BAFI-3210 file (N, C-alpha, C; in Angstrom, 3 decimals, decimal comma, padded with zeros to 6 digits):
// residues 275
n [1|2|3|4|5|6|7|8|9|10|11|12|13|14|15|16|17|18|19|20|21|22|23|24|25|26|27|28|29|30|31|32|33|34|35|36|37|38|39|40|41|42|43|44|45|46|47|48|49|50|51|52|53|54|55|56|57|58|59|60|61|62|63|64|65|66|67|68|69|70|71|72|73|74|75|76|77|78|79|80|81|82|83|84|85|86|87|88|89|90|91|92|93|94|95|96|97|98|99|100|101|102|103|104|105|106|107|108|109|110|111|112|113|114|115|116|117|118|119|120|121|122|123|124|125|126|127|128|129|130|131|132|133|134|135|136|137|138|139|140|141|142|143|144|145|146|147|148|149|150|151|152|153|154|155|156|157|158|159|160|161|162|163|164|165|166|167|168|169|170|171|172|173|174|175|176|177|178|179|180|181|182|183|184|185|186|187|188|189|190|191|192|193|194|195|196|197|198|199|200|201|202|203|204|205|206|207|208|209|210|211|212|213|214|215|216|217|218|219|220|221|222|223|224|225|226|227|228|229|230|231|232|233|234|235|236|237|238|239|240|241|242|243|244|245|246|247|248|249|250|251|252|253|254|255|256|257|258|259|260|261|262|263|264|265|266|267|268|269|270|271|272|273|274|275]
n.u [-091,419|-088,953|-085,843|-083,325|-080,045|-077,887|-074,457|-073,955|-071,761|-070,611|-070,324|-072,840|-074,455|-074,187|-075,517|-078,063|-078,659|-078,696|-080,852|-082,993|-083,206|-083,826|-086,341|-087,745|-087,609|-086,782|-083,523|-081,196|-077,903|-075,460|-072,038|-069,042|-066,324|-065,675|-067,605|-069,092|-069,129|-071,705|-074,773|-076,613|-079,347|-078,293|-075,372|-074,407|-072,116|-071,633|-071,353|-072,163|-071,720|-072,152|-074,632|-075,850|-075,178|-076,410|-079,164|-079,464|-079,079|-081,203|-083,380|-083,098|-083,183|-085,540|-086,599|-088,763|-088,070|-085,324|-082,413|-080,014|-076,946|-074,411|-071,037|-069,066|-067,220|-065,519|-065,714|-067,090|-068,509|-069,392|-070,572|-072,231|-073,404|-074,024|-076,101|-078,266|-078,632|-079,421|-081,831|-083,358|-083,613|-084,997|-087,378|-088,397|-088,999|-090,846|-089,980|-089,428|-087,328|-084,807|-082,441|-079,279|-077,957|-075,832|-074,643|-072,697|-073,544|-073,946|-072,606|-072,063|-072,379|-074,910|-075,297|-077,560|-079,706|-082,620|-085,006|-085,896|-083,816|-081,542|-079,022|-075,551|-072,819|-069,262|-067,174|-065,691|-066,812|-069,188|-070,439|-070,888|-072,651|-074,798|-075,531|-076,404|-078,686|-080,394|-080,649|-081,785|-084,346|-085,415|-085,723|-087,090|-089,514|-090,868|-089,025|-087,035|-084,804|-082,363|-080,686|-077,805|-075,487|-072,347|-071,711|-072,004|-071,212|-071,210|-068,487|-067,194|-067,087|-065,476|-064,852|-064,794|-062,686|-060,574|-060,471|-059,668|-057,141|-055,785|-055,890|-054,382|-051,934|-051,064|-051,495|-051,112|-052,348|-055,310|-058,258|-060,760|-061,878|-063,549|-065,111|-068,165|-070,849|-073,849|-073,904|-075,052|-076,419|-075,620|-077,491|-079,896|-080,090|-080,272|-082,685|-084,448|-084,212|-085,311|-087,888|-088,677|-088,667|-090,728|-092,882|-093,205|-092,354|-091,609|-089,245|-087,043|-085,397|-084,225|-081,939|-080,424|-078,539|-079,680|-077,928|-075,582|-072,228|-068,671|-065,927|-063,959|-065,335|-067,037|-065,107|-064,147|-066,434|-066,653|-064,206|-064,504|-066,666|-065,486|-063,508|-061,045|-058,225|-059,200|-057,808|-055,623|-056,272|-055,493|-056,028|-057,243|-057,690|-059,883|-060,079|-057,516|-056,240|-055,284|-057,449|-060,265|-063,683|-066,905|-067,318|-069,256|-072,052|-075,307|-077,723|-081,163|-083,467|-086,067|-088,566|-088,676|-088,308|-090,743|-092,396|-091,530|-091,163|-088,788|-086,342|-084,089|-081,290|-079,122|-075,542|-074,581|-076,310|-076,325|-073,697|-073,430|-075,286|-075,171|-076,613]
n.v [033,872|032,705|031,222|029,251|028,435|026,092|025,875|027,414|028,348|026,309|024,059|022,830|024,311|026,963|026,811|026,204|028,616|030,346|029,320|029,444|032,191|032,977|031,940|033,719|033,761|035,021|034,673|033,294|032,528|030,318|030,001|028,123|028,787|031,021|033,447|032,434|032,548|032,962|034,951|035,615|037,068|037,637|036,750|034,402|033,428|030,065|027,356|024,107|022,653|024,274|024,898|027,173|029,266|028,257|028,244|030,997|031,978|030,720|031,811|034,574|034,698|033,353|031,260|029,763|027,427|025,203|024,194|021,803|021,741|021,370|020,180|018,146|016,280|013,489|014,247|013,613|015,160|017,322|016,230|014,074|014,687|017,448|017,906|016,611|018,190|020,496|019,546|019,164|021,793|022,920|021,497|022,421|025,038|024,751|024,652|023,845|021,179|020,071|017,712|017,020|013,992|011,117|008,665|007,295|006,043|003,430|000,109|-001,090|-003,764|-004,585|-003,365|-002,214|000,271|001,385|003,712|002,301|000,787|-000,282|001,528|000,594|001,400|001,596|003,234|005,902|008,421|007,628|006,341|008,488|010,015|008,218|008,006|010,609|010,695|008,814|010,005|012,525|011,870|010,646|012,665|014,569|013,795|014,857|015,882|015,852|013,587|013,548|011,519|011,568|011,389|011,519|014,884|016,920|019,537|022,535|022,687|023,191|021,439|019,256|016,802|017,356|019,167|017,483|015,779|017,593|018,288|015,815|015,211|017,292|016,743|017,776|016,624|013,702|010,331|008,273|007,341|005,352|002,259|000,462|001,672|002,656|004,864|006,960|009,710|013,132|016,127|019,362|021,432|020,061|018,641|020,683|021,914|019,785|019,384|021,772|021,409|019,190|020,431|022,322|020,640|019,532|016,974|014,075|011,945|009,482|010,113|009,548|011,162|010,976|010,665|008,996|007,296|004,727|004,917|004,389|005,909|006,427|006,319|008,479|010,486|010,412|011,262|013,890|014,934|014,758|016,457|018,881|019,266|017,986|015,712|012,615|010,243|010,637|010,273|008,549|005,145|002,867|000,454|000,629|-001,335|-002,248|-000,221|002,151|003,445|003,569|002,341|001,870|-000,013|-000,359|001,409|002,046|004,305|004,043|006,073|006,177|006,117|008,565|010,271|010,112|011,830|014,321|017,334|018,103|016,668|014,156|013,966|011,638|011,022|010,596|012,057|014,729|015,472|015,840|017,692|020,025|022,203]
n.w [042,599|044,852|044,398|045,770|045,173|046,207|046,167|043,916|042,530|041,172|038,289|037,476|039,228|038,281|035,842|036,733|038,057|035,838|034,297|036,109|036,551|033,935|033,767|035,202|037,955|041,196|042,043|044,154|045,245|046,734|047,884|048,576|048,690|046,937|045,047|041,929|038,298|037,574|037,621|039,979|041,907|044,357|046,262|048,755|051,259|052,345|054,494|054,710|056,974|059,074|061,121|062,219|060,447|058,167|058,882|059,164|056,560|055,152|056,528|056,009|053,175|052,582|050,769|048,291|047,071|047,333|045,733|045,897|044,743|045,548|046,151|048,078|047,675|048,976|051,597|054,564|056,456|054,948|052,583|053,374|055,954|055,807|053,758|055,026|057,257|055,909|054,800|057,106|058,015|055,862|056,024|058,468|057,791|055,815|053,206|049,826|048,711|046,554|046,019|044,653|043,752|043,083|040,657|041,895|044,151|043,636|043,142|040,733|040,383|039,668|037,253|035,653|036,864|038,380|039,835|042,019|042,905|045,426|047,151|047,036|047,762|046,964|047,383|049,367|048,674|047,333|049,470|051,207|049,684|049,485|052,173|052,617|050,965|052,279|054,813|054,187|053,095|055,283|057,229|055,843|054,103|051,920|050,248|047,201|045,744|043,386|041,338|039,306|036,492|034,750|034,061|031,305|028,921|026,943|026,803|029,181|031,293|033,687|032,518|029,778|029,705|030,415|028,189|026,187|027,172|027,123|024,385|023,451|024,458|026,872|029,248|031,205|031,194|030,758|028,921|030,031|028,718|029,858|031,709|032,305|031,869|032,005|030,537|030,968|029,611|030,787|030,509|030,025|032,417|034,400|033,622|034,015|036,778|037,748|036,827|038,381|040,849|040,542|040,131|042,553|043,137|045,013|046,777|045,213|042,147|038,796|036,730|034,073|030,997|027,976|026,699|027,221|027,637|027,285|029,071|027,218|024,737|025,120|025,252|022,614|021,230|022,218|021,327|018,519|018,174|018,884|017,059|017,470|017,364|017,645|017,645|019,171|021,765|024,608|025,621|028,160|030,841|033,484|035,359|035,584|036,787|039,404|040,331|042,368|042,496|040,858|037,804|035,669|035,507|034,937|034,830|034,846|033,585|032,773|034,121|035,534|033,336|031,983|033,358|032,758|030,793|029,688|027,627|028,287|026,819|025,073|025,066|022,481|021,010|022,110|021,780|019,124|018,530|020,474|021,525]
ca.u [-090,934|-087,526|-085,130|-081,990|-079,162|-076,727|-073,400|-074,183|-070,511|-070,174|-070,729|-074,288|-075,077|-074,231|-076,579|-079,333|-078,869|-079,056|-082,192|-083,989|-083,385|-084,504|-087,751|-088,357|-087,561|-085,728|-082,579|-080,104|-076,974|-074,427|-070,732|-068,238|-065,025|-065,822|-068,687|-068,738|-069,357|-073,140|-075,250|-077,867|-079,722|-077,377|-074,524|-074,181|-071,184|-072,326|-070,723|-073,245|-071,393|-072,471|-076,089|-076,266|-075,085|-077,437|-080,457|-079,481|-079,260|-082,567|-084,319|-082,995|-083,595|-086,908|-086,894|-089,818|-087,411|-083,863|-081,793|-078,674|-076,015|-073,068|-070,234|-067,980|-066,450|-065,636|-065,744|-068,336|-069,234|-070,009|-071,358|-073,240|-074,125|-074,500|-077,416|-079,305|-078,858|-080,207|-083,178|-084,061|-083,939|-086,041|-088,635|-088,895|-089,496|-091,811|-089,336|-089,241|-085,922|-084,366|-081,035|-078,619|-077,119|-074,894|-074,620|-071,660|-074,159|-074,059|-071,339|-071,902|-072,654|-076,179|-075,179|-078,731|-080,300|-083,724|-085,231|-086,181|-082,591|-080,975|-077,598|-074,534|-071,597|-067,985|-066,159|-066,089|-067,721|-070,478|-071,038|-071,367|-073,836|-075,879|-075,966|-077,174|-080,004|-081,182|-080,947|-082,695|-085,713|-085,898|-086,121|-087,904|-090,052|-091,387|-087,900|-086,704|-083,398|-082,176|-079,389|-077,375|-074,244|-071,358|-072,371|-071,253|-071,895|-070,642|-067,030|-066,627|-067,090|-064,187|-064,629|-064,406|-061,341|-059,627|-060,347|-058,851|-055,760|-055,204|-055,703|-053,329|-050,678|-050,655|-051,868|-050,920|-053,498|-056,004|-059,707|-061,015|-062,860|-064,425|-065,770|-069,357|-071,847|-074,888|-073,701|-076,200|-076,032|-075,906|-078,729|-081,014|-080,163|-080,779|-084,103|-085,183|-084,239|-086,284|-089,205|-088,977|-088,977|-092,042|-093,905|-093,217|-092,144|-090,868|-088,588|-085,851|-085,572|-082,994|-081,807|-079,202|-078,764|-080,196|-076,861|-074,515|-070,981|-067,451|-065,221|-063,241|-066,300|-067,452|-063,999|-064,128|-067,560|-066,293|-063,120|-065,054|-067,489|-064,650|-062,491|-059,775|-057,813|-059,613|-056,835|-054,589|-056,776|-054,993|-057,023|-056,787|-058,730|-059,971|-059,864|-056,075|-055,697|-055,329|-058,630|-061,354|-065,022|-067,652|-066,966|-070,391|-073,265|-076,219|-078,955|-082,384|-084,221|-087,325|-089,720|-088,674|-088,458|-092,154|-093,084|-090,856|-091,188|-087,396|-085,795|-082,734|-080,633|-077,938|-074,290|-074,418|-077,125|-075,953|-072,355|-073,521|-076,131|-075,064|-077,453]
ca.v [032,790|032,782|029,946|029,290|027,419|025,787|025,486|028,152|028,657|025,125|023,907|022,666|025,428|028,139|026,596|026,349|030,054|030,938|028,908|029,946|033,610|033,071|031,605|034,834|033,592|035,655|033,572|033,561|031,395|030,262|029,490|027,669|029,464|032,335|033,472|031,964|033,453|033,165|036,269|035,581|038,339|037,842|035,644|034,225|032,360|029,063|026,077|023,248|022,102|025,312|024,958|028,557|029,998|027,721|028,777|032,434|032,193|030,339|032,771|035,855|034,564|032,857|030,714|028,777|026,197|025,100|023,141|021,579|021,255|021,469|018,959|018,116|015,077|012,423|014,829|013,112|016,240|018,172|015,497|013,231|015,335|018,770|017,881|016,237|019,425|021,355|018,981|019,442|023,219|023,149|020,943|023,326|026,267|024,425|024,992|022,737|020,826|019,095|017,413|016,311|012,876|010,610|007,230|006,700|005,281|002,045|-000,625|-001,598|-005,203|-004,792|-002,670|-001,378|000,729|002,334|004,444|001,382|000,071|000,130|001,878|-000,327|002,106|000,939|004,279|006,849|009,421|006,990|006,094|009,772|010,372|007,318|008,396|011,847|010,329|008,177|010,986|013,552|011,371|010,308|013,863|015,431|012,878|015,575|016,306|015,038|013,225|013,319|010,926|011,826|010,753|012,492|016,089|017,436|020,624|023,860|022,616|023,680|020,424|018,620|015,720|017,954|019,732|016,367|015,343|018,584|018,200|014,573|015,330|018,274|016,262|018,555|015,861|012,263|009,565|007,476|007,268|003,927|001,644|-000,413|002,537|003,008|005,689|007,546|011,164|014,015|017,509|020,230|022,194|019,142|018,319|021,843|022,080|018,698|019,649|022,840|020,799|018,401|021,376|022,918|019,595|019,083|015,529|013,638|010,660|009,312|010,234|009,423|012,151|010,690|010,546|007,690|006,473|004,201|004,988|004,338|007,197|006,648|006,674|009,850|011,329|010,477|012,113|015,274|015,326|014,962|017,677|020,072|019,322|017,459|014,425|011,595|009,157|010,974|010,000|007,255|004,263|002,006|-000,254|001,043|-002,528|-002,415|001,028|002,347|004,231|002,747|002,707|000,960|000,004|-000,192|001,858|002,627|004,781|003,964|007,284|006,174|006,453|010,010|010,950|010,158|012,926|015,565|017,897|018,129|015,409|013,859|013,432|010,817|011,661|010,533|013,123|016,105|015,799|016,244|018,906|020,335|023,312]
ca.w [043,457|045,149|044,302|046,355|044,620|047,054|045,245|042,670|041,848|040,440|036,888|037,444|039,937|037,415|034,847|037,450|038,241|034,542|033,878|037,060|036,247|032,642|034,008|035,908|039,404|041,980|042,214|045,081|045,211|047,772|047,488|049,706|048,687|046,328|044,071|040,598|037,174|037,377|038,064|040,735|042,535|045,483|046,674|050,188|051,638|053,143|054,814|055,177|058,292|060,063|061,226|062,500|059,186|057,276|059,305|058,913|055,122|054,778|057,110|055,308|051,769|052,598|049,445|048,082|046,642|047,451|044,948|046,431|043,727|046,124|046,132|049,044|047,353|049,983|052,942|055,153|057,127|053,930|051,588|054,015|057,042|055,430|053,113|055,997|058,018|055,012|054,692|058,357|058,033|054,859|056,548|059,513|057,174|054,775|051,939|048,885|048,560|045,558|046,296|043,556|044,164|042,086|040,392|042,737|045,244|043,197|043,001|039,377|040,335|038,990|035,956|035,349|038,121|038,318|041,082|043,125|043,268|046,707|047,073|047,561|047,363|047,240|047,592|050,412|048,103|047,134|050,783|051,725|048,902|049,876|053,514|052,477|050,433|053,336|055,847|053,663|052,969|056,624|057,972|054,985|053,084|050,757|049,417|046,040|045,552|041,954|041,002|037,945|036,093|034,294|033,549|030,160|028,222|026,678|026,819|030,441|032,343|033,982|031,563|028,503|029,876|030,393|026,792|025,480|027,658|026,623|022,937|023,222|025,004|028,048|030,439|031,118|031,647|029,757|029,003|030,203|027,823|030,654|032,697|031,532|032,544|031,148|030,667|030,763|029,291|031,930|030,261|030,241|033,846|035,137|033,291|034,655|038,216|037,985|036,635|039,586|041,922|040,291|040,232|043,944|043,158|046,189|046,652|044,374|040,697|038,020|035,658|033,321|029,567|027,554|026,127|028,069|026,873|028,084|029,159|025,965|023,688|025,395|024,855|021,146|020,826|022,538|020,429|017,183|018,238|019,041|016,027|017,953|016,817|018,610|017,666|020,150|023,107|025,077|026,224|029,241|031,575|034,877|036,173|035,760|037,325|040,848|040,659|042,899|042,051|039,990|036,390|034,751|036,204|033,949|035,450|034,044|033,923|032,016|034,968|035,748|032,046|031,592|034,030|032,412|029,439|029,249|027,134|028,751|025,628|025,235|024,643|021,026|020,449|022,487|021,310|017,730|018,512|021,898|021,986]
c.u [-089,421|-086,922|-083,732|-081,175|-077,970|-075,628|-073,535|-072,924|-069,976|-070,729|-072,245|-074,984|-075,208|-075,330|-077,953|-079,662|-079,360|-080,488|-083,281|-084,263|-084,149|-085,999|-088,472|-088,344|-086,498|-084,783|-081,399|-079,212|-075,977|-073,128|-069,976|-066,945|-065,107|-066,973|-068,191|-069,025|-070,834|-073,562|-076,599|-078,199|-078,796|-076,586|-074,434|-073,102|-071,919|-071,477|-071,806|-072,958|-071,821|-073,985|-076,585|-076,253|-076,165|-078,808|-080,564|-079,731|-080,691|-083,591|-084,293|-083,514|-085,063|-087,322|-088,117|-089,201|-085,915|-083,409|-080,354|-077,788|-074,585|-072,353|-069,104|-067,078|-066,609|-065,639|-067,097|-069,161|-069,976|-070,995|-072,455|-074,074|-074,728|-075,867|-078,548|-079,656|-079,717|-081,647|-084,001|-084,489|-085,057|-087,394|-089,235|-089,563|-090,565|-091,299|-089,134|-087,748|-085,746|-082,860|-080,436|-077,694|-076,386|-075,059|-073,523|-072,239|-074,274|-072,685|-071,043|-072,195|-073,943|-076,259|-076,339|-079,455|-081,442|-083,942|-085,503|-084,933|-082,003|-079,492|-076,711|-073,153|-070,335|-066,847|-066,615|-067,050|-069,117|-071,194|-071,605|-072,633|-075,035|-076,425|-076,802|-078,579|-080,907|-081,597|-081,941|-084,128|-086,294|-086,424|-087,046|-088,480|-090,591|-090,270|-087,745|-085,200|-083,235|-080,774|-079,051|-076,032|-073,235|-072,060|-071,463|-071,955|-071,116|-069,120|-066,392|-066,625|-065,689|-063,858|-064,182|-063,004|-060,281|-059,401|-059,456|-057,383|-055,078|-054,928|-054,575|-051,981|-050,181|-050,985|-051,580|-052,168|-054,125|-057,507|-060,085|-062,114|-063,835|-065,178|-066,970|-070,366|-072,871|-074,813|-074,960|-075,683|-076,477|-077,192|-079,961|-081,199|-080,742|-082,272|-084,952|-085,284|-085,252|-087,714|-089,608|-089,368|-090,380|-093,166|-094,079|-093,147|-091,272|-090,188|-087,420|-086,214|-084,215|-083,013|-080,459|-079,556|-079,153|-079,117|-075,876|-073,238|-069,791|-066,832|-064,496|-064,202|-066,801|-066,357|-063,922|-065,249|-067,246|-065,213|-063,648|-065,919|-066,635|-063,503|-061,115|-059,471|-058,094|-058,615|-055,726|-055,035|-056,305|-056,092|-056,390|-057,967|-058,730|-059,694|-058,383|-055,427|-055,784|-056,586|-059,753|-062,686|-065,625|-067,184|-068,169|-071,658|-074,144|-077,524|-080,103|-083,286|-085,609|-088,534|-089,803|-088,892|-089,921|-092,918|-092,514|-091,166|-089,785|-086,961|-084,362|-081,999|-079,455|-076,717|-074,120|-075,253|-076,582|-074,523|-072,329|-074,431|-076,242|-075,993|-078,770]
c.v [032,942|031,381|030,142|028,125|027,245|025,244|026,170|028,495|027,470|025,081|023,772|023,842|026,660|028,006|026,682|027,816|030,678|030,593|029,421|031,429|033,789|032,773|032,686|034,723|034,504|034,545|034,010|032,322|031,481|029,732|029,075|028,448|030,875|032,291|033,010|033,014|033,689|034,511|036,162|036,961|038,665|036,568|035,609|033,168|031,363|027,805|025,189|022,580|023,040|025,512|026,385|029,383|029,549|028,279|030,266|032,727|031,863|031,335|034,088|035,768|034,175|032,271|029,810|027,410|026,293|023,940|022,992|020,928|021,303|020,127|019,076|016,929|014,050|012,944|014,511|014,243|017,123|017,387|014,638|014,001|016,680|018,772|017,474|017,441|020,399|020,862|019,241|020,899|023,523|022,639|021,866|024,558|026,017|024,754|023,741|022,466|019,788|018,927|016,603|015,242|012,316|009,114|006,521|005,935|003,793|001,424|-001,043|-003,077|-005,504|-004,183|-001,700|-001,030|001,701|002,940|003,535|000,635|000,622|000,437|000,790|000,239|001,341|001,950|005,194|007,922|008,828|006,730|007,377|010,204|009,504|007,668|009,667|011,551|009,781|009,180|012,033|013,063|010,940|011,536|014,775|014,591|013,576|016,089|015,369|014,818|012,845|012,789|011,224|011,176|011,820|013,676|016,739|018,681|021,901|023,872|022,965|022,649|019,861|017,574|016,271|018,563|018,638|015,892|016,303|018,482|016,934|014,658|016,298|017,870|017,020|017,837|014,392|011,556|008,802|007,598|005,792|003,424|000,742|000,351|003,160|003,754|006,195|009,069|011,961|015,412|018,425|021,024|021,324|018,861|019,472|022,039|021,017|018,904|020,734|022,334|019,984|019,311|021,941|021,904|019,090|017,557|015,167|012,299|010,669|009,380|010,092|010,393|011,944|010,572|009,130|006,759|006,027|004,148|004,878|005,728|007,482|007,023|008,100|010,818|011,496|011,387|013,586|015,775|015,618|016,211|018,926|020,156|018,867|016,118|013,335|010,453|009,408|010,689|008,622|006,450|003,430|001,306|000,217|-000,136|-002,762|-001,202|001,054|003,088|003,331|003,149|001,685|001,079|000,371|000,138|002,603|003,013|004,697|005,104|007,303|006,556|007,960|010,756|011,099|011,303|014,299|016,027|017,889|016,746|015,255|013,166|012,533|011,514|011,653|011,608|014,497|016,468|016,145|017,454|019,408|021,425|022,771]
c.w [043,654|045,166|044,874|045,811|045,567|046,139|043,900|041,904|041,051|039,032|036,756|038,103|039,076|036,373|035,499|037,678|036,941|034,159|034,815|036,815|034,939|032,781|034,809|037,420|040,027|042,409|043,066|045,104|046,353|047,174|048,741|049,826|048,140|045,333|042,708|039,541|036,885|037,964|038,772|041,281|043,693|045,725|048,203|050,400|052,528|053,279|055,409|056,509|059,419|060,123|061,452|061,224|058,214|057,617|058,998|057,442|054,706|055,316|056,353|053,879|051,659|051,243|049,434|047,804|046,854|046,582|045,424|045,374|044,234|046,061|047,138|048,849|048,474|051,411|053,587|055,765|056,129|053,080|052,186|055,031|056,637|054,760|054,050|056,863|057,199|054,914|055,948|058,424|057,049|055,356|057,604|058,905|056,114|053,387|051,099|048,702|047,464|045,734|045,154|044,120|042,949|041,848|041,179|043,922|044,887|042,932|041,575|039,260|039,577|037,615|035,725|036,659|037,856|039,702|042,275|043,608|044,565|046,555|047,667|047,209|047,738|047,367|048,722|049,892|047,911|048,447|051,377|050,990|049,293|051,253|053,465|051,971|051,539|054,405|055,394|053,651|054,313|057,351|057,169|053,843|051,842|049,850|048,223|045,998|044,086|041,693|039,542|037,691|035,681|033,638|032,511|029,637|028,117|026,756|028,142|031,566|032,545|032,928|030,206|028,576|029,828|028,960|026,007|025,886|027,139|025,127|022,603|023,773|026,212|029,355|030,190|031,632|030,511|029,971|028,979|029,264|028,576|031,739|032,005|032,396|031,511|031,261|030,347|030,448|030,422|031,739|030,496|031,732|034,649|034,878|033,981|036,166|038,552|037,769|037,859|040,741|041,758|040,472|041,655|044,034|044,352|045,915|045,683|042,897|040,020|036,846|034,968|031,848|029,176|027,009|027,194|027,238|027,820|028,138|027,845|024,849|023,889|024,962|023,346|020,645|021,066|021,583|019,023|017,128|018,196|018,041|016,477|017,291|017,844|018,695|018,677|021,584|023,562|025,757|027,334|029,861|033,020|035,811|036,451|036,426|038,844|041,288|041,162|042,274|041,124|038,541|035,525|035,546|035,210|034,647|034,452|034,469|033,296|032,866|035,186|034,439|031,660|032,252|033,665|030,992|028,844|028,794|027,616|027,608|025,987|024,682|023,139|020,329|020,818|022,087|019,831|017,543|019,939|022,408|022,528]
res [m|t|v|l|i|i|g|g|s|g|f|l|g|a|e|l|v|r|q|a|r|a|a|g|h|r|t|v|a|t|y|a|t|k|p|g|n|a|s|p|s|a|w|y|p|l|d|l|r|d|a|v|s|l|d|a|v|l|t|e|v|s|p|h|t|v|l|n|a|s|s|g|k|a|d|w|a|v|t|a|e|g|p|v|r|l|a|m|a|a|a|r|l|g|t|r|l|v|h|v|s|s|d|a|v|f|s|g|a|g|v|h|y|d|e|s|s|l|p|d|p|i|t|p|y|g|a|a|k|a|a|a|e|t|g|i|l|a|v|n|p|e|a|a|v|a|r|t|s|l|i|i|g|h|g|r|s|v|h|e|e|v|v|h|a|l|a|g|g|t|r|e|g|a|l|f|t|d|d|i|r|c|p|v|h|v|s|d|l|a|a|a|l|l|e|l|a|a|a|e|a|a|g|v|h|h|l|a|g|r|d|a|v|s|r|h|e|l|g|v|l|i|a|e|r|d|g|l|d|a|s|r|l|p|t|g|l|r|a|d|s|e|y|p|g|a|l|d|v|r|l|d|s|r|v|t|q|r|m|l|r|t|t|l|r|g|a|r|q|f|c|t|s|p|v]
***
């Protein structure tokens, strides 16, 4: 089976490439700027804003499954419109699509969110992600949309790098005590996404860890795991900062977890036994 990873040069994309290859799949990956450190069978440059290029890549690769792990941040053309364009192309070719979305589609007003919860984003990034979800399922109802949270693992995530920089005094800032999410380990997330693809599950699914922790508590867990002085991690309140976005968003992944073999561990577990 041929698997195409959109955004294979990113943190999650690289883990998807590794696991798909380990499972024996022919694995092809795309990049927006330059190839990453992963080792797929082939790399293709791809801009999701370019319908001609997208169609050319899908036609040449002829994948059974496409996993979209790309990130265009708040760029509407990339993050909102690009995935819908991908979903339309996949539907035309009869290709399975799993799209990675985010807990940023929620405002935090409801705190606890399961797969039936309706998006109510309050940031441009969240709005773009929510629009992509709606568009994808409108043009390709057999696609799967997988919402996730902070992705951690192997010391290479942005969040782990920030903790190291703060503990080492090479970066200014603070870890918020009122900013709560359900972090997931990159290995668990990649395995779960590949399971969703194989199961041909459609619709919205939640793939987040079972523990709801603040950014600061997560930072302490990472620091203790890596032998850093957690007391050096500065604290603050996001509510008092200039950073927009939801404060407390807890993805409830129990419905999706029941259909998976992969266990979506919580941060308190994977930070003490990260393998």
